[in-house]
N, C-alpha and C positions, 0 to 999 in steps of 0.2 A: 669673391665678393663683389667685385666691380661689375662682373658679367651678370651676376644674380640682380643686382640693382638696375641694370641697363634692361634685362629681361622683363621685369616688373613694370617699368617706366614703359617700355615699348607695348605690353600688353593693355596697360590703362589707356595708352593713346588709341590703340585699336578699339577699345570698348567706347571710348568717347566719339571716335569717328563713326563707329557702328550705330550708337545712339542718335547722333546727329542725322544720319540717314534715315533712320527709323522716324524720327520726329519729323523730317520733311514730308515722308511717305504719308504719316498720319495726318498731317495738316492738308496734304493734297486731297487725301481721301475725305477728310471733313468738308472741304469746300465742294467737291464733287457731289457728295451726299446733300449738301445744303441747297443745290440747284435743283434736286429732284423734288417733285410735288408729291404730297402725302395726302391721303384722303381718309378722313376720320368719321365722316357722316355720309347718309345717302344723299343728302341735297348737294354735298360737295362733288360727288361723282356724277350727278345729274347735270350740274352746272358745268363741269368739265366736258361731259358729253354734248351739251349744247353748244359749248364753244367749239369744240372740234367739227361738229356737224356744219357749222356756219362758216368756219375758217375765220373765227374771230378770237384768236386766243388772248388777245390784249385786254378783252372785256371779261374774262372768265370770272372775275369775283363778282361782277353785275349779275351774271347769270347764275351764280351760286346764291346769291342774295334772293333773286326772283323764285329760285326752286324752293329755297327755305320758306319764303312767305307766302307763295302762291301754291297752285296745283301742279306740283313737279311733273307728273306724268302727262298732263295736258301740254305743258311748256316743251316737254321733250318730244311729244308727238308733232307738235307745230313745228319745232326746229327741223325734225328729219323730213317734214313734208316740204319745208322751204328748201332745205338742202338738195331735194330732188329736182327742183326746178333749175333749168339752165338759163332762163332768160332774166335773172335777177342780177343786177350788178353788185349791190350792197346788201347781202343777205342778213347781216345784223341789223341794219336799220329797218328793213323790212319786217323782220322778226319782232323787233320792237314796236312797230306799229300795229301789227296783228295781236300781240299779246295785250296793248292797250285796249284795243277793240274788244278782245276776248274778255278782259277783266270788267270792262263796263257792261257787257252783256250779262256776265254772271251776276254782277250787282244789282242790275235791274231785275233779273229773274228772281231774287230772293227779295 
């Protein structure tokens, strides 16, 4: 009888330890997945591509907003054009300057 009680107690202890390890792994997995970016809309993808092309990851939300509100394809073309140039030190700032000029030209056109 005593042996049966010890066996039951030991099995519950193992189940508890196993569930704790599972819980830790689960929370680690959730933490890892929360750091990954998810793209739900086309303008988000284009904003991320612009940020990668310009090597300016910290302003990716700005580029997403610009792609949402403006002509996303022209902005992407402009970013890739700037990315190909080697003589520009701050590609993000240069992109912003040219995108403002492009926006002004498009507004005057219409």
